[in-house]
C-alpha positions, 0 to 999 in steps of 0.5 A: 675154386680159388687156386692154392698158389694164388691164395698163398701168394696173397698171403705172402704179400700181406693180404688178410682173408677179407682182402683175398676174398675181395680182390682175388676170389670175388672177381674170379667168381663174377662170371659164375654169379652172372650166369646164375643171375641170368638163368634164375632171372629167365627161370622166374620171368617165365614162371607164370603159374606162381606169379598168378598165385602170388599176385592174384589180379592186383599185379600181373607179369608180361607173360601172363598179359600175353596169355590174357591178350591171346584169349581176349583176341580169340574171343573178340575175333574168333567168330563163325567163318573166321579163324579161331586163332590169333594172327601169328604176326600179332602173337609174335609182336607180343612175344617180342615185347615179352622177351625184350627185357631179358634180351636187353639184360643178356646183351648187357651181360653177354661178355661175363656170360660167355666168359663164365661158360668158357671157364666152366667148361660147358660144351655145346657138342 
Protein backbone atom coordinates (compact mmCIF):
# COMPACT_ATOMS: atom_id res chain seq x y z
CA UNK A 1 0.00 0.00 0.00
CA UNK A 2 1.31 3.39 -1.00
CA UNK A 3 0.72 5.98 1.72
CA UNK A 4 -1.51 8.84 0.57
CA UNK A 5 0.99 11.39 1.85
CA UNK A 6 3.69 10.11 -0.51
CA UNK A 7 1.34 10.23 -3.47
CA UNK A 8 0.14 13.73 -2.58
CA UNK A 9 3.72 14.96 -2.11
CA UNK A 10 4.69 13.59 -5.52
CA UNK A 11 1.67 15.25 -7.13
CA UNK A 12 2.58 18.56 -5.51
CA UNK A 13 6.06 18.21 -6.98
CA UNK A 14 4.49 17.84 -10.41
CA UNK A 15 4.76 14.09 -10.94
CA UNK A 16 2.12 12.35 -13.00
CA UNK A 17 0.57 8.96 -12.30
CA UNK A 18 3.14 7.07 -14.38
CA UNK A 19 6.07 8.78 -12.68
CA UNK A 20 4.56 8.15 -9.24
CA UNK A 21 4.22 4.49 -10.13
CA UNK A 22 7.73 4.13 -11.57
CA UNK A 23 9.67 6.16 -8.99
CA UNK A 24 7.72 5.53 -5.78
CA UNK A 25 5.35 2.57 -5.94
CA UNK A 26 7.47 0.13 -7.92
CA UNK A 27 10.66 0.51 -5.81
CA UNK A 28 8.56 0.00 -2.67
CA UNK A 29 7.06 -3.17 -4.17
CA UNK A 30 10.36 -4.78 -5.20
CA UNK A 31 10.75 -6.85 -1.99
CA UNK A 32 7.20 -8.20 -2.31
CA UNK A 33 7.77 -9.02 -5.98
CA UNK A 34 11.00 -10.87 -5.13
CA UNK A 35 9.29 -12.84 -2.34
CA UNK A 36 6.54 -13.87 -4.77
CA UNK A 37 9.17 -14.82 -7.34
CA UNK A 38 11.16 -16.95 -4.87
CA UNK A 39 8.12 -18.75 -3.48
CA UNK A 40 6.71 -19.52 -6.93
CA UNK A 41 10.15 -20.60 -8.19
CA UNK A 42 10.57 -23.08 -5.33
CA UNK A 43 6.96 -24.24 -5.73
CA UNK A 44 7.35 -25.01 -9.43
CA UNK A 45 10.92 -26.29 -9.09
CA UNK A 46 9.67 -29.05 -6.80
CA UNK A 47 6.56 -29.77 -8.90
CA UNK A 48 7.64 -33.05 -10.41
CA UNK A 49 4.18 -34.38 -11.25
CA UNK A 50 3.23 -31.59 -13.64
CA UNK A 51 6.69 -31.60 -15.20
CA UNK A 52 6.42 -35.29 -15.94
CA UNK A 53 2.99 -34.79 -17.50
CA UNK A 54 3.96 -31.75 -19.60
CA UNK A 55 7.44 -32.80 -20.67
CA UNK A 56 7.02 -36.56 -20.93
CA UNK A 57 10.32 -38.27 -21.66
CA UNK A 58 11.68 -35.59 -23.98
CA UNK A 59 12.61 -33.09 -21.25
CA UNK A 60 13.21 -33.63 -17.58
CA UNK A 61 13.95 -31.68 -14.43
CA UNK A 62 16.60 -32.18 -11.76
CA UNK A 63 14.17 -33.49 -9.10
CA UNK A 64 12.82 -36.03 -11.62
CA UNK A 65 16.36 -37.09 -12.51
CA UNK A 66 17.16 -37.56 -8.81
CA UNK A 67 14.15 -39.88 -8.45
CA UNK A 68 15.17 -41.78 -11.57
CA UNK A 69 18.77 -42.03 -10.33
CA UNK A 70 17.63 -43.46 -6.99
CA UNK A 71 15.45 -46.06 -8.72
CA UNK A 72 18.22 -47.12 -11.12
CA UNK A 73 20.79 -47.30 -8.31
CA UNK A 74 18.50 -49.54 -6.25
CA UNK A 75 17.93 -51.82 -9.26
CA UNK A 76 21.64 -52.11 -10.04
CA UNK A 77 23.05 -52.51 -6.53
CA UNK A 78 20.09 -53.75 -4.51
CA UNK A 79 20.60 -57.49 -4.98
CA UNK A 80 20.37 -60.34 -2.49
CA UNK A 81 22.31 -59.95 0.69
CA UNK A 82 22.97 -56.25 0.15
CA UNK A 83 21.10 -53.21 1.28
CA UNK A 84 17.93 -52.45 -0.68
CA UNK A 85 18.35 -48.71 -0.39
CA UNK A 86 20.65 -46.13 -1.91
CA UNK A 87 23.74 -45.01 -0.07
CA UNK A 88 22.75 -41.95 1.95
CA UNK A 89 25.88 -40.01 0.97
CA UNK A 90 25.15 -40.48 -2.73
CA UNK A 91 21.54 -39.43 -2.28
CA UNK A 92 22.53 -36.31 -0.31
CA UNK A 93 25.04 -35.35 -3.02
CA UNK A 94 22.28 -35.66 -5.62
CA UNK A 95 19.93 -33.61 -3.45
CA UNK A 96 22.55 -30.87 -3.08
CA UNK A 97 23.00 -30.74 -6.85
CA UNK A 98 19.20 -30.56 -7.20
CA UNK A 99 18.75 -27.61 -4.82
CA UNK A 100 21.96 -25.77 -5.72
CA UNK A 101 20.32 -23.45 -8.32
CA UNK A 102 17.66 -22.48 -5.76
CA UNK A 103 20.32 -21.74 -3.15
CA UNK A 104 22.27 -19.55 -5.56
CA UNK A 105 19.15 -17.57 -6.47
CA UNK A 106 18.22 -17.21 -2.79
CA UNK A 107 21.67 -15.92 -1.83
CA UNK A 108 21.50 -13.36 -4.63
CA UNK A 109 18.01 -12.18 -3.59
CA UNK A 110 18.47 -12.60 0.17
CA UNK A 111 18.63 -8.88 0.97
CA UNK A 112 15.28 -8.15 -0.70
CA UNK A 113 13.74 -11.32 0.72
CA UNK A 114 14.57 -10.34 4.30
CA UNK A 115 13.40 -6.78 3.67
CA UNK A 116 10.10 -8.04 2.26
CA UNK A 117 9.51 -10.36 5.20
CA UNK A 118 10.35 -7.50 7.56
CA UNK A 119 7.92 -5.12 5.84
CA UNK A 120 5.09 -7.63 5.62
CA UNK A 121 5.26 -8.48 9.31
CA UNK A 122 5.63 -12.25 8.92
CA UNK A 123 6.77 -13.50 12.30
CA UNK A 124 8.55 -16.73 13.06
CA UNK A 125 7.18 -16.96 16.59
